[in-house]
C-alpha positions in Angstrom: 34.1 -89.1 -57.3 33.7 -86.0 -55.2 31.3 -86.3 -52.3 29.9 -82.8 -52.9 28.4 -81.4 -56.1 27.0 -77.9 -56.5 24.5 -77.6 -59.4 24.3 -74.0 -60.7 23.7 -72.0 -63.8 24.8 -68.6 -65.0 22.9 -65.6 -63.8 22.0 -67.4 -60.5 22.1 -64.8 -57.8 22.3 -67.4 -55.0 25.0 -69.5 -56.5 27.9 -67.3 -55.4 26.9 -67.6 -51.8 26.4 -71.3 -52.1 29.9 -71.6 -53.7 31.5 -69.7 -50.8 29.6 -71.9 -48.2 30.6 -75.1 -50.0 34.2 -74.1 -50.3 34.3 -73.4 -46.5 32.6 -76.7 -45.7 34.8 -78.7 -48.0 37.9 -77.1 -46.7 37.0 -77.8 -43.0 35.8 -81.4 -43.8 38.7 -82.2 -46.1 36.5 -83.2 -49.0 36.6 -82.1 -52.6 33.6 -80.7 -54.5 32.6 -80.1 -58.1 30.3 -77.6 -59.8 28.1 -78.5 -62.7 26.2 -75.9 -64.8 22.8 -77.6 -65.4 22.6 -75.7 -68.8 25.1 -78.3 -70.1 22.8 -81.2 -69.4 19.1 -81.1 -70.4 18.1 -83.8 -67.9 19.6 -81.9 -65.0 18.1 -78.6 -66.2 14.7 -80.2 -66.3 15.0 -81.7 -62.9 16.7 -78.9 -61.0 16.4 -75.8 -63.1 13.8 -74.0 -61.0 15.5 -74.5 -57.6 19.2 -73.7 -58.1 21.6 -73.8 -56.5 21.3 -77.5 -55.4 23.8 -79.3 -53.2 24.3 -83.0 -53.8 26.0 -85.2 -51.1 27.2 -88.5 -52.5 24.9 -88.0 -55.5 21.7 -87.4 -53.5 20.0 -84.1 -53.1 21.0 -82.5 -49.8 19.4 -79.1 -50.2 18.6 -76.2 -52.5 18.5 -72.4 -52.7 21.0 -72.2 -49.8 23.6 -74.4 -48.1 22.6 -75.5 -44.6 26.2 -75.4 -43.4 25.5 -77.0 -40.0 23.5 -79.9 -41.4 25.9 -80.5 -44.2 28.9 -80.6 -41.8 26.9 -83.1 -39.6 26.0 -85.3 -42.5 29.5 -85.3 -43.8 30.9 -86.3 -40.4 28.2 -89.0 -39.9 28.9 -90.7 -43.2 32.7 -90.4 -43.0 
């Protein structure tokens, strides 16, 4: 299981920025990440659809709308 998951959907104007941030963080921390389009899962769409993109760390919501890079790097290091 990847430690980081990015929840997105098509036509999400913030998702591209979040992808780039998550790619940089994952590369520097040496962890893998996955992207899930919430349109493929009705439960995810109901829960997260109005606040995408959402970053999950170890399955728990870490943030939404933007990636707080500093906080994410700290939390990844603290839980390593």
